[in-house]
Every structure is written in structure tokens, then in C-alpha cells.
Residue, then its C-alpha position, 0 to 999 in steps of 0.5 A: m332496239n337499243f334497250n339496256w337490260d342491265v340498267f333497267w334491272h339495276y334501277l328497278l330492283q336496286p334503286s340508288g339513293i336518289y330514287l329512294t329519296g324521290l320515292w319517299l318525297t312522293c309518298l310524303i307529299s301525297v299523304l300530307a297534301m291529302l290530309l290538308g285537302c281532306s281537312l279543307g274539304l270538310i270545313a268547306a263542305l260544312m260551310r257550303l251547307s250553311k244557309n248564311p251567304l257569308l259562309n257559303m259564298p266564299v266556299r263557292f268561289y274557292v271551289w270554282l277557282m280551284r276546279g277551274t284552273p289547271l293544277l300546274v298553273q296553281i303550283v307555279f303561281l303559288y311558288t313563283a308568281l307570288a314571290a315575283g310579285g313581292i307578295f309572299r315567298f316560301e322560306d326554308i324551315d329549319l326543324g332542327w333535325f330536318i330542313v323543309p325546303g320552301n318548294i316542298q312547302a309550296a308543293i304540299i299547300a298547292l296540292g292540298l288547296n286543289e284537293g280541298a275543292y274536290m273533297a268539299e264536293i265529295i264530302r257534301a255529297g256524302i252528308g247529303a246521302v244521309d237520311k234527313g231523319q237522322y238529323e231530326a233524331g239527333r236534334s230531338l236528343g238535344m245534340t249540338f250541330g258538332k256532336l250531331m255531325r261527329r257522332i251520327v252524320l259523318p260516320q254514316a257519310f264516310r261509307v259514301i265518301v271512301p270510294p271517291l276518297g280513294n280514287e282522289f288519293n290515287v290521283m294525288l300520287k300521280n299529280t306529285t309529278l307536277v311539282s317537279v316544275i318547282g324543283v321538288q325532287e320527287l320520282l319524276l325529277s329524280t328520274q330526269m337527274v339520273t337520265s342526264a347522267t346515264f343517257r338511258v332515257f327509255e329504260l329509266y322512264l320505264v322504271v319510274a312508270i313501274y314504280f308509280l304502277m306499284l304505288t297505285t296498285l298497293w293503294g288499290f288493295f288498301q282502298r278495297w280493304l277500306e271499302q269492305r271494312f266500312g261497307q260491312s255494316d250495310r251487308q251484315p245486319p246487327a245481331t239484334r236485327r238478326m234475332f228479331g228476324r228469327s223471332a218473326m219467323k217463329l211467329l209466322r210458323g206458329r200462325 
């Protein structure tokens, strides 16, 4: 077997600048696209819950379109097809201290739009899991719809949303490899550039696979912590409930 251990250990333990750039871009695109997807998903979920067809019908079409077409096609269409049709072209944005290339903008927007369709259904299911009595209690206190959602419904729904949200971000990390087709130098394209210079394909693709395993494993630990953190209130009753329980036991013993 023609396997060069020196090349493998070198790029695994001492990644070059091109690898670090790819790793940084992978994480940055994943986080920004996920934030965009969550924001779009929340808006779409609230619109989907509306009984007004002018609000829920566009969301139904958006979810149907994004979930029914391949993500790779969406990325290429957004960056290449729109420009070829003379409809819209992503231009580089100069922030002064950093230039955002057009292909990175397209990658974040395409991944975010796709993720928003899935997050809309996840958030809608989380909101639907909240007991209807919570809505009635909030309305009886004179809360507006926005305050009801912000203070009562969404905090409770978040416990249901966290597990699938974590899984979606795990998928997002791996989906960043698709944006290599529009020239975004994330981990996969960085690896391809190094292999074209070293011709050590097996070793370097094994390295990039290990990098992704490390990223998803680290996120898995963080996701587990989030689930435990937001599930704490379900497992541990409030102090008042514990005190009430002790008082009830004393009364029963007295009888």
C-alpha cells in the first residue's frame, strides 16, 4: 500500500495556511448560514401558523421549493444561473478591513435559504408542542402576540427545538463542502488544491475526513450540553414545587 505517513501526520498535526483558511471558512460559513436559516425559519414558522392565506401560502411554497430541490442545484442556480440570466450578480463587498467575495456571499445565502425551510418546520413543531393553555393564560394577562411568543411560548418550545437544531447544524458543517463547486475555498477545495500540488490524494482526503469528524464531534459535545441545560427544568422541579411536595407528605403522615 502506497501510503506516505509523513505527509499524513504533517498535514494532520501541522496544517498549512491553506488548510487553516479552509477550516476557518468552513466554520464561518456554517455559523452565518445557520443564523440566517434560524432567523428565516422563525419568521416562516410564525407566518405558517397564521390563518391568513396571504401569509401562510408563500411560506408553504418556499418550504416546498427548498425541500424539493437539491441543495447543490440551489447553490449553483443562485451564484451562476442568476448571473448568466442577467438577473443578479454577486459582487465583492469591501468592508475596509476585509473583502467578502461574491461566491462566499452566495454560499451563505444559499445554505441559509435551504436551512430556513427545514428550521421553519422544526420551529413550527416546537411551538405546536406548547400546551394551548399557555396561550390562553398569556392572553388573559393582556399580552400581545409578540410578548406572548417571546416570554412564554418560545422559551418552552426551545426545549423541543434544541435537539433537531443541533442535528441541523451538524449537517450544515458537512454541507459546506458543496460550496466548493462555486470556488469557495473551504476544507474540501483546500484539500483539492493541496493534492494537485503533492499528488498525495489518499492521505489528504483522509486528513480532511478526520477534520470533519473532529468538528462534528466537538459540536456533539456542545449539543449534549445544550440539551442538558435546557432540559434541566423538566427534570428538576422548582423549589416551590418541592416545598409543596414536602408539605403534602407531612399532611399525609399527620392523617
